[in-house]
N, C-alpha and C positions, 0 to 999 in steps of 0.2 A: 211517302208522307208519314210523320208519326204524330199522333195525337195522344195527349195524357189526360187520364180520368182520374181525379183526385179530390179530397173532401177540404174542405173549408172551415172544419170545426173540431168536434172531439171523435170523429167518426159516426158510425151509423147514419150517416147521409142518405144513404141510398143508393151507391156507387155501383152496386151488383146490377140492379135494374137498369141503369144507363150503359153499362159495358155490356150487358147482354144486347140491348138495343142497338148501339151503335156496331156491335159486331156483326150484324146483318152485312154490313158494307166493308169489314175488316177482312184482311188476309191473316194476321197474326195478332195474337193478345198475348202480352208479356206481364206477368206478376214479378215486380221489379225490386220488394221489400216486405220484410215482416213475414210471419211464419201462420200457424194455425191459431194464434192468440185472437184474432178476430176475424168474424165472417161476413159474408155477403148472402142475403136471402134473396132468391128469384123464384119468380111465380112464372111458368109457361106452359105450352102444349103439354108437356110431360108430367106437369105437377110443380109441387112446391119444393126448393131445394135450398138450404143453408150450405154453401161453399166456404171453406177454412183455406186449403192450400190450393185448389185448382183455379186457375182462371176463370172468370163468369163468361168466356166465350166457348166453352166447351159443349154446348148444347147445339152446335152448327156443325153439319159436315164438311164444309168448305174452310174451316179454318184451323190453323195450328196454335195449340196453347202451349206456351212457354214457361217454365219456371226460371227466373233469371238469377244471375250470379249472387243479386242483392239479398235473396230470399233465406230465410232461415228453412232449411228444407228438412220437414218431418217424414221420412220416407215411407213408415208404414201407414201414416195418417193420409198421405197422398193417394196409396193404394187402397185404402178403406173408402175414400171417395170416388174414387175411378169404380170400384164394385158397386158401390150403392148407387150410382147414377146408371151405370150400366143394366143393374138389375130392376131398374124402374123404367126400363125401355129406351133409354138414350143410347145413339149408336155409339162406338167405341170412339172416344174422342183422339186425335192426334197430339200426341204430348211429347213435348222435349225438355230435357232436364240439363242446364248449363252443367259442362263438366267443371266450371269454377264454383258452384254453388257450395255453401258450406252445410254439412248435416247437423241438424240437431239431434243431440244423443239422449237416451234415457235419462243419464246421470244429469243432465240439464233440467231437465224437470223435477229430478230429485232434490237439487241445489235450490232452484225456485220455492220448492213447498219449504224445504229446510229454512230459506232464510226469512219467508213471510212468517212462519213460524215463530222465529227468532225474535223477530221485529215485532210482534204482537200488535199491539193497538196503534203502533206506528208504521205499519205494513202499508205498502204503496198500492195494495187491491190488485194485486197480479192476478191474470187469470191462469197460472202455476203452468203454463205452457212451455216454461224452458227459454224465454226469450231474453230475458236479461242475462241470464248465464251464458246461453248461446253467443250474444253479440260479446259479452266479456272475453270470451275463450277467442273469438275471432280477432279482437284488437290485440289480446296478448299473444297472437300467434301460434295457441296451441289447440285451436280447431281442427277439423277435417274436412278438406275438400273433397268433393264427389271423385276427382280425377286418384285421389290417394287411395281411394279403395281398391285401385290395380295396380300399386306398389308390389314389390317382392315382399312376400310375406314376413320375411325376417327384419325387412327395414320397417314396414308398418308396426310390427310387434315392438320394435326398439321405440317407435313414437308412443304406443300404447303404454307402454311400462314408464317412460317418462311424465306421461299426463297423469299417470296413477299415481306417482309420488307427490305430485302436489296437489290433487283432490283429495287425496287419503289423510294428508296433514289435517285440512279443514273438516272433512268428514269426523274424524276422530277426534281433534281438540276442540273444534268449535261447535258443532252439531251433534258430538255425542252419537253418531251414526255409525251401522257397519260400513269397512271399508269397500273400495271396488275391487273386482277379480279383474286382472289382465286378461285371462283366458276366456270370461264371461264378454268382455268387452270386444275381442276378437271374433268371439261365434257371432256377437250382433253386427259386427261390421262385415262380415262374409254374407250373413243373412240379408243385409242392404245391398251389397255388392250385385248379388243374384236379382234381387228384385228390381233396380233400377237401372241395371247394364242396358237393356232394349231402348232406352229413353235417352240416354247420355248425348249429348253434342256440343260440339263447338259453337256456342249459340251466338257469340259475337261475330262469327265468320258468316255463320247463317243470316243474321240479321244484316251484315253488311251487302250480301249478295242480294237480298230480297230488297233493300234499298236501291240498288242499283237496277232491280228490276222493275221499279216503281210499286212494288207493294204496300197495301196499307198495312199501318202497326199501330196498335193500341197498346199504351202502358197503363196498367191499372195498379192503383195504389191502394194501400189498406191503411183505416183511419184518417185523422185529418190533419191539418197545419198546426192545430192546437196541441196535438201529441207530439210534435216534431222535438228532439231532444235539445235542438239548438233554439228555434223560435217559438217553442210552445211552453207550456206553463209548468218547465220545469221546477223540481222533479218528479212532477206526476206527469210523466209523458212514456212513449214507449220507447225502444232502443235502437229504433233506425228510423232515417229521415223519411217523412212522409211527404215531401215535397217535390213537385214534378221535376225540379232540377235535380233530382238523387236518380229520376227515371234513367237517365243518360248513363250514370255508373250503375245502377242494380241491374241494366238490362245491357247494357254494353254498345249505346248508339252515341254516335256524336251528338252534342247538345244543340246545335244548330239545325239536327234534322227534325226536333220537337217544334212543328208549328202551331199546333193548337194544343191550347190548356182548359179543358173542360173542368170547372169545378163545381162540384156536387154542394147544393144547398139546401138545406131542411126549412121547412115553412113554420118548424117551431124548433126548439132544441131540445137534445137528450145526449146523455153521457152514460158511459159504464166506467166504475172506478172513481177515486177519490181526486181532488184537485178543485181549483176554485172554478166556481159555476155562478156567475153574478145573476144571470136573469132565471136559476132556479125555483120552481113553485116549492114553497115551504110548506103549504097545507097539505098534508098527506092526501085528505079527501079528494080536492082538487087535483093534483097532481096524478092519483089513481085513475081518476075520470079521463083524463088527456091520455095516459098510459095505455089503457085498455081501449081506447079509441084509435091510438096511433098505427102507422105502419100498416103491415099485413098480419095480423093476429097479434097485436099489441106491442108494446116497446119492451121487448125482454130480450137479452143479449143472445145473437145466434150462435154463440161459443158456450157461454157459459148457463144460459137460462135465466141470468138473474135479472131483477128489474131495472131498468135503466132509470136514471135520475131525468127528469123532464123539466124545461122551462119554456119561458116563451123565446121567440125569435129574438137574437141578440144582434143588433147591427154594428155595433163597436167591434165585436168579435170575428163577427162574418167579414166584414170590410176587411180587418188585418189579414185575416185568413186568407181571402182572395189576394190580396197585394203579395203576401209573401207567396203564394203559388204561382204567381204571373199570370192570372186569370186572364183568356182571351174570351171565355165565354161562360155563362152560368146555367146549370141545370137545375131547377128549383122544385124539390121534390115533397109528397106527402103533404100536397094542399089539403085534399080531401078532408081528412079526419076532423079538421078545424070548423066544420060546419054546423056544430051542435052551441057554439058560442054566440051570443048577443053581441058581445064586444071581444075584439081580440088585442090584448097588451102586446106592445113592442118595445123592447128595450132600446133607446135611442140614444143612451148616454150613461156614463157612470159618473156618481158622485164620492169623490174620495178626499176625506180629510177638509170637507165644506165645499170643495170645488168640483165643477163639472166639467167632463172632459168627453170627447169622442174620439180619444186615442187609446188603442189598447196597450196598457202598461204591463211592466215587467210584474213578476208573480209577486214579491213582496208588497207591491202596492194594488195589485189584482187582489188580494186576499181582503183588502180593506174596502173593496168597491160595493157600493150600493146601486142597483137599477134605476135608472131614470126612464118610466114607462110612459109611452104613449098610446092611447086606446084607439084602434080603427074598427070601425063596425063591421060585424059579420054579415053573413049572408043566410044563414039558418035554412040550409036546404043539403041535400046531397048531390055533388056536380060529378060524381064519378061516373063516365063513360063520356061525357063532353069531349070533343076533337077540337072544338075551333075555340080561339081565345075568347072573341067576340060572342061567344054565345054563353059565358060563363056568366054569372051573375054580377052586377055593376061592383057590389062590395068586395067579391072575389078578385075581380079585374085591379079595383081599386087596390085592394091589397098587395097584391104581385108588383103593380106601378109603383108603389110606396116604397117596398123593399128594394128595388131597382134603383131608386134615388138616393135611400139612405146608404146603400153600399158601393154606388157607383160604379157598376159594371154591369155589363149587359145579360139579361134573362133571356136565353133563346128556347129554352124547353120549359114546360110546367108540367108536373106528373101528376096526375090527379086520380089515382087508383093502384092497385098491385099489379096488374098484369102488364106483359110489355108492350101492350097496344094503348096503354092508357098515358100516352102521351099527347101534349099539346106543343106544336112547333109555332113558336111566336116570334113576331117581329121585335125586337129591344125599342125602347123610346128613346135611350139615352143617345 
């Protein structure tokens, strides 16, 4: 059976913790898209970790962690993460890398930095991890797949030189930067080959055999539905599909094998980078209070460290995100930080050009939207450590029940603390 764990919103919903929890019952965890541009924060018996390349199941001895063909494979970053977790006492995980995964090159990061610099005030707020240039090369068919590392040297050199011709025109005439040297790139590719060779696998075949044996497979997504390049807040989106449907492509499994889509939803909203954010708290003092209390250690990007934008729960955006993901169940996270509030605003609709709507609009109309807020009573206490839903304060139960009604998808898990054990299994009311 295949389960997908994905985000409903802008990312930062707490998918790492949910993947870590569900990995206890899984055999294989697959990262199917994205790269080192976003992270999943996990707190467990080994400590606190921010993973960017590795799947969130690497902390269990019984699991195999896979970087699928849809991933932007930053090989040095992957090895830094492996060395980091092992140095902190985590047993060496079993990791496989798809031979069809594409390699994120140092010049992708260079081009990302150059373009953000060129755009200046109109920049996209990139993490400068090279993701957009990487995917541009992939679809322009000038990227390097892992399997190409094992080509005859002369054949590989020929491709490197052809790529350099294209890249150097841009570097010289658009960005006024030094040109790429084919010798340097060949040296880098040779180093990458030596690093990744022990992990390379025909992942599609591996997963096909695992499915035939009845293994439990988790597909782990990065970011959330609103960052999808087709269905999100384009152009302020990422460069790979963040939807569960893409898991079949980015991992290499048949789409009909994905039976459960667990969509992670946060009890309030947060986002990194630019783009429309209707329920954003614009009062900086009020925003910073929630930011400091939020998550585990506050709402600061796991990759960049920069403060996340925060806002109230957005039922319009979340319902849309769950719909596009094909949600079968919802994991509702980071409920505990809201315990300081007397009342908790919830965005239940958008006002656009004087009209109220509960449908998530396209970007041009979204930019005009103002939040329609409904206030729910707060519970004014610490709920960390409670393990049963009916032991939560009535106001906290009511908050979860109201959110479930507003989004129209069943909430089966409620997270009320940073640890992997801080999870309440809940019977949906829908």
